[in-house]
Phi, psi and omega in degrees: 000141174303149182241153178179177180238123177296123185255333175195168179307114177090005180224153178214152177258099180285141178293334182263324188248359182078205186289122185218162166291140184268155177225132176275129183218157170289159178304324181295320178290318172305317180289339180289347178301334179285350174121355183258112176300155177257161179275126176070057179294131179235133177222140175235150178227127177227117181051043182076005179256121180262151169221153176212156179198160174278168180300317180298317179290325176300310177304312179303321182295325180285319185282330182278152176229167170054226183292328173301312178298316182293322178295321176297312181294320176295333181272331186259335182273135175231160180255131175236164178284165179298316184295324174294326174298315184296319179297313179299315181299313182299316179302329178263021172077019179240129178267123183242135176251141172302131178311131178092000180227161175215000000 
């Protein structure tokens, strides 16, 4: 998994990329940074905030409810930096641009 330390709400200090905006992703997407794509990469962006998950984790989040859903999310979601997210997205065939750039 990419590594880093959460420095403030919405930011992380990545060991590879330095201080960056953080992105919540499932562990499978985080692992895809190493070059192995996941099945069914899904990403959402709302007001410049991204999230991403593989199809299996996305399906589980929809199917589970209450405490089971919360426990699943807490065990499967990790925070990575924006540049690691861009790399994971590229491995999975999706081009992501930093907000405000093209």
